[in-house]
N, C-alpha and C positions, 0 to 999 in steps of 0.2 A: 504494500500500500504506500502510495506516495504521501509525502507530508508537505503540502503546498503552503507556502508562507507569503508569497508575493504574487499579486495579480497585476499584470501589465496590460493596459488597454490602449489600443489605437482609439482615436477620437472620431475622425471623419469616416463614415461608413459603418461605425459600430455604435457610437453614442449619439452622434449628430450627423447631419448631412456633411458632405465634403465642403470644406471652406472655400476653396478657390481652384476647383478642378476644371477640366476642359469644358464640360457642359455649363458650368457657372460662367466661365469666360465667354463662351458662345452666347449665352443669354445677355451678358453685359454688352458684347459687341453688337448684337441686334438692337438692344434697348437704346444704346447711345449712337448707333449708326457708324460704328468703326469699320474700317477695312479689315476683315477677319484675317486675311493672309498676313497682312502687315503687322497687325496686333499679335497674332500667333508667333510670328518670327521674332518680334521684339521680346515677347514673354519668354520664349525658349532661350533666348540669349542670356537672360538674367535670372531665370527661375531658380537654379540651384543656389545661387548667391543669396537670393531673396529668402529661400526656405532655411538656409543655414545661418541667418543672422548677419550676413554681410551687407545687406541693403535695407534701409528703412523703407517704410511704406511710401514716404514722399519721394525717395530716390527711385523706387520701383515705378511709381506713377509717372515720374519725369521721363524715364526710359521708354515706357510702354504706351503712354497715352498723351501726356502733356508736353511732348517734345515740340508741339505746335499749338496754336490757339484753338480752343474748343468753345462750343456754345454752351457748355455745361461746366460746372466747377469741380474741384477736387473733392469737396465734401459730398456732392451729388454722387460721385463715382464710389467713394468709400462707403457711403450709406447703402448703395446697391450691393457692393461686395459683402457687407455685413448681413444684408437681408437674405443672402444665400444660405446662411447658417440656420438650421432648424433642428429640433430634437427628433430622433427616431423613436417611434411609438414603442413604449415599454422598456427601452434600454436604460434610461436614466433611473427609472423606478427599480430595475434590477440592481443597478449600481448602488443606489441608496440602501437597498436591503443588504447587500454585501458589506457595505461600509458599517452598517448598524451592528453587525455581528462583532466587530472589533477584533476579529481573528486574523485579518490579513493586512499586509502593507499594500495599499493601492497606489498605483502610479500610472501616469500616461506614458506612452512611448509612441510619439507621433511626429509626422512631418508637418510643419506649419511655420509660416512667417510670424515674426514677433507680434506685430500689432493685431493681426487676426487671431493669433493664439490667445493673447491676453483678453481680447474682446469676448472670445468664446468661453474662456475660463470665468470671466466676470458675469456675463449674461446668463449662462446656464448653471451657475452655482457650483462649478466643478471643484472649487477650493473647499467646499463643504465635505467632499468625499475623498479627494486625493491628497496624499501626504507629499507627493513628489511629482514634478512635471518634467519628464525627460523628453523635451521637445527639440526638434532639430535646430530651431532658432537659438536655443541656449547651448546646445552641445557642439554646434558647428559641424555636425555630420548627420546624414539622413539615412533612413531605411531605403534599400535593403543592405547598405554597407555593413560589413560585419562589426566594424568598430562601435557602432551604436549599441549593439547587443552586448558587447563586452563592457561598455560603459554602464549599461543598465545593471549588469551583474555587479560591477564594482561599486556603483553608487547606492544600490539597495543593500549591499553587504550580505548577500545570501548566495548560496550555491545555485548554479543554473538549474539543477534538478528540483529545486524548491520553488521555481518560478513558472508561471503560466503567462503566455503572451496571446492576446486575443486580437485578431486582425481580420479584415475582410479580403485581403489580397494574399493568394497562395505563395507568391514569391517571397514576400516579407516573412511569412511563417516558415518557409523552407530554410531561410537564412538564420532565423532565430533557433530553429531546431538543430541546425548544424553546430550551434554554440551550446547545446545541451538543454535549452529551454523548452518546456512543453508547449506545443502549438495548439490553438483552437481556431478553426476557421469559422468566423462569425457569419451566420445566415439569418438568424432571428433570435430574439431574447429567449424564447422557449427552448430552442436548440442549444443556445449557450448554457442555459441552466442545466440541461441534460448532460452536456459535455463536461461542465464543471463538476457535477455530481459524480461522474465516472472517475474523476480524479480525487474524489473525497472532499470537494469544496461544496458545502451545503449552506443554504440560506435559511 
């Protein structure tokens, strides 16, 4: 029987909708009348730096949108970006139940730019449940690079076999498992509960 002590959660696609993924950017492009190919190319050029804390939101927007005059303002665009974040039904409730047991160290392990990450933490009360935020914007490295999983092990101060990582993307889980962390592929809160129970994690 495993003795799980740490639950590592992806945020986008598990607890909340993705913060600034391709569909969100496509919607923004349509809403603001951006040239999609140009916007996409400019995003791709700076995306890794943005997610790992090397660019602020203002710098990202300057590179991708406001390199020329627009009929809308930066606040309009940021407000739209933030509106893409919504809770996934049942996920935050399950997270709250796990936190209430007091039996596990709960931490995020997610890729997110700093300002969006902090907006999501604050807006959805994630600080009430998580003790640690292992976000790419703070660590300077992103999933699925193996270094981020090694950092998670070091920073939680637990053995990898004591940790579970919950993510909606198989590649991220594969890389976590290669470091000895138990993977759970998120598909729904009900299935997550079942998978956790199989590892001895009960609510």
